[in-house]
C-alpha positions in Angstrom: 111.0 129.6 132.7 107.3 129.9 132.0 105.2 128.2 129.4 101.7 129.4 128.4 98.9 127.2 127.2 95.5 128.0 125.8 93.1 126.8 128.6 90.5 125.6 126.0 92.7 123.7 123.6 95.7 122.9 125.9 98.1 123.9 123.2 101.3 125.9 124.0 101.1 129.5 122.8 103.4 132.5 122.6 100.7 135.1 121.9 97.1 135.6 122.9 94.4 135.5 120.2 91.1 137.2 121.0 89.5 137.1 117.6 87.0 139.9 116.7 85.2 141.7 119.5 82.7 144.4 119.0 83.2 147.9 120.5 81.5 148.1 123.9 81.9 144.3 124.4 84.8 142.5 125.9 86.3 139.0 125.7 88.2 137.2 128.4 90.8 134.5 127.5 92.0 132.0 130.1 95.5 130.7 129.9 97.4 128.1 132.0 100.8 129.4 133.1 103.3 126.7 134.0 106.6 127.3 135.8 108.9 124.7 134.1 112.0 125.9 135.9 113.8 124.8 139.0 113.1 127.9 141.0 110.1 129.7 142.6 108.9 132.7 140.7 107.7 135.6 142.9 106.1 139.0 142.2 105.0 137.9 138.8 103.8 140.6 136.4 102.3 140.0 132.9 102.6 142.5 130.1 101.0 142.9 126.7 101.9 145.0 123.7 98.3 146.4 123.5 97.1 148.9 126.1 93.5 147.7 125.6 94.4 144.3 127.0 94.4 143.9 130.8 95.0 141.2 133.3 91.9 140.1 135.1 93.4 137.3 137.2 97.0 136.1 137.5 99.3 134.2 139.9 101.8 136.3 141.7 103.9 133.3 142.8 104.5 129.9 141.2 106.6 127.2 142.8 108.8 125.1 140.5 106.8 122.8 138.3 103.5 124.5 139.5 100.9 126.0 137.2 98.2 128.7 137.6 95.4 130.5 135.8 96.0 133.7 133.9 92.8 135.5 132.6 93.2 138.4 130.2 90.5 140.8 128.9 90.3 142.8 125.7 87.8 145.7 125.6 88.3 147.4 122.2 87.9 151.2 122.1 87.7 151.4 118.3 85.9 149.1 115.8 88.5 146.4 114.9 88.7 145.4 111.3 90.3 142.1 112.3 90.8 140.0 115.3 93.4 140.9 117.9 96.6 138.9 118.5 99.0 140.3 121.0 102.4 139.2 122.4 102.8 138.2 126.0 105.7 139.0 128.3 106.3 138.6 132.0 108.7 139.6 134.7 109.3 137.9 138.0 111.9 137.5 140.8 113.5 134.0 141.1 114.0 132.3 144.4 116.4 129.4 144.2 116.7 126.6 146.7 113.8 125.1 148.7 110.3 126.4 148.3 109.2 128.6 151.1 
């Protein structure tokens, strides 16, 4: 199981809040991703419900109880009338047993 934390505040989150960003500018939000499970996660992929949000940096593997940096970027194509908040999903393969 993964938990996501806002890197700045340290608070656990279930969605990414970018706030308002002007067209032509971008904003990167850094998150801490923690594997709280008892298995190693491999081939990790992070998905967002907005096509304007992209992953800049992400772990592809996290051993049990390990954490890593997830950086995501929003580059709005249209003038937003409010800040963006998008949900966060992931997929991964699990490796049970000893870490390799």
